[in-house]
N, C-alpha and C positions, 0 to 999 in steps of 0.2 A: 316258431316259438314255444320253449320250453324253460320252464319254472325253475330255477335253481336254488331260490330261498325265498321265502315270503320278504316278498316285494321287490324280487331280482328276477328277472327274465333274461335266455340269453337268446341274443335276437337273430344272430350270424353266426353261427359255428365257425365257418371257415375264416373268418375275421376274428373270434374273439371277444364278442360284442357284447358286453351285459349292458343292462338299461333297468330303468325303475320300469316297473310291471305297468303296463300304458291304463289299465283299470284302475291304477292309483290316482290317475293324472285328468281327472274330469275337471276341473276346474280352466285351467288351461292344456286340453290335448295337443299332443304333438303326435304332428303326421311327417316322420322323413321317409322317403322314398329309400329303395335299396343304394339306386347310383348316388345319392345324396349323402349316404352314409358309407358308402365305400370310398368317396372320395375325402370325409373328414379323416375315419382312419386314417387313408394314406398320407394324410396332409400330416396328421398326428407323428406320426413315425417319419416324415421327414424332417419334421421340426426337431424330433428328439435325436435325429443321427445329426442335425447341424448343431445341437445342443453341446453334444459330446465331442464333436469335434472342434466347438470354440472350448469347450473345459480344458481340454486336453491342448490345445495350441497355447491357450491365454493364458491358465490358470496353471497347469504343469510344468510348461517350458517355464514359464516365469521362474517360477519358484526352484525350477534347476539351477539356474544362472544368479538367483540371490544369494549370499552368502549367510551359512546359517547362523546363527548364536552359538559363542564357545562354550554359554552355559547352558544349565541343564532346564529341566521347565520348573519353576517354582523356586530357582535361585536367582541372587543377586548379581549382577556382571561387575559389582566393587570388589 
């Protein structure tokens, strides 16, 4: 574990996992194993990949199909 900034540590350099310094979490201590942390990070990447695909398919594709207004921004259609 390496201190990056005050209150922030780099716990897993291989996964680029930053977290709040555990010394600051004395009221509700967090104890996450390396295996759990690896699973969490992988699931976050999987979710981000899904969001990128979802956005590209449902938003960009849909906007390409709809017609753009003939008037510019801030101009009336009349």
